[in-house]
N, C-alpha and C positions, 0 to 999 in steps of 0.2 A: 317441865312436866313434874307434877307432884301428886302423890297419892292423896285421896280424900281423907283417909285415916290409915293408921297402921293396919296390917292384915288382920281381919277378924280371927283367922286361924291362930294367930299369935296372941291376940288380945283376950279372947274369951277362953277362960280355963277349960281344958278338956277337949277342945275342938281339934287341935293338931294331933294329939295322941289317938283320937277316935278315927280321924282320916288315915293316919299311919297304920292303924290296925286293919282297916279295910284293905289297904294296899298290901299288907302282909298276908292277909287271907287269900287275896287274888294270886299272889306269887306262888302259893302252895298248890295251885290247880294244874300246873304243868303246861301253861301256855308259854310259847316262846316270848322272851323279853322283847324282841323286835316287834312282834304283833302288838303287844301292849303299848310300846312306844308309838307305833303307827296310829293306833286308835286314839291315844291321848293327844297326839299332835293334830290329828284330823278334827277331833271335837274342838280343840283349842283354836284351830283356824276358823271353824264355823262360828264359834262364840266370841271371837275377837279378843282372846286372852293372850296378851303379849308375854307374860311371865311363863305360862305353860307352853306356848308355842316355841319360845326360845329354849326352855329347859328340855322339852322332848325332842327338839331338833338336835340339840347337843348330845342327848342320850343316844340317838340313832347314829350320829357321827362317831361317838366314843365306842359304840358297839361294832364299828367297822362297816356300817351301811354306806353304800356308794351314794355320791351326791345326787345321781339321777332319781333315786327312790325318795330322797328327802325333798328335792326341788319340785318333783312332779306329783307329790302326794295329793294336792288339791284336785288334780286331774287324773286320779288313779284309774278311772274307767277307760280313759283314752290312751293309756300307756301299757307297755308290755312288762313292766317291772315288778308286778305283784302276783303272788301265787293265788290259786283259787281260794285257799283258806283265808289269806289276807284280804282278798276282795270281799268274801262273805263277812268277815269281821268289820271291814270298813263300811259296807252297806248297812249292817246292823247298827254301827256307830252313828252313821248319818241319820238313819230313821229315828233312833232313840234320842238323838240330840235335838232333832227337829219335830218333836211330838205334836205340836200344834199346827204343823203345816199341811196335814191331810186328815181326812175323817178316820182312816184306819192307820194310826201312827206307825205301827210296825206290821207291814203286810205279811201274810202267811208265806209268800214266796221268799221274802227276805229272811224270815225265821227259819224256814225249811232249808234254805241254802246254808245258813250257818250251822244248822243241825247235821248237815251232811259232812261237815268238816270237824266238828267239835262234839265231844261227848257231853253228857248232862252237867258234869262238874265243871268242865271248861266253859260251857255255855253260861252257867251260873256265874263263873268268874268274869266272863265278858260283860254280862249285864251289870255286875257290881262295879267293874272297872269303868264302864261307860257312865254309870250314875256318879261314881266318885270323881271322874275328871270333869263332868259337868258341874258338880258341886264346887270343885276348885275354881273352874272357869268363872262361875258366878260370883264367888267370893272376891276374886281378883278383879273382874271386869266392873262389878258394881262399885268397888272402892278405888278403881283406877290404879291398881298396883303397877309399879313401873319395873320393867325387866332391866337387866344389866349383867355385867360379868359375874356378879355375885351368885347367880344361879348355878354356876359351875360347881360350887361346893355341894350341891344336892344331887349330882350325877353319880349314881352308884358305879357305873362302869367306866367312869373317866379315870385316866391315869392319875396316880397319886400326886404328881406335880401340879396338875390343874385343879385337883380338889383342894389344895392348900391355898389357892389364890383367893 
């Protein structure tokens, strides 16, 4: 397997720093890191982005998340492992990732459930995080970027020894 081209985020000047600034703004909103990792992994599963699915699975593991939560994320509705707030964030993620799948892309009940768990700043951060991971997924999937052990260097919560790999 070979990528079609080098990552556009690395090739086109300004793209990587812009995406990193979005992530930095989201981090300041007070959302739990694990919630962000969960929505990033779920969108990446839906979009078939191996790089992001690998990276965000590793982030969850490095953050101490149990295997059950990582392994069953694709079936989060049928498992007892996710909080109400996480479920609301995941439902919003799925709706926003699959915009073209229904006439009302993000139904009021999905939005209202998210609004029960998150304030306006956090909701804004969720929307930006979902849009951002979808952008990353598209950049990677379109150009067939290939995952591998190298993604570990980008895991913020990974132990120092694995970051050096």
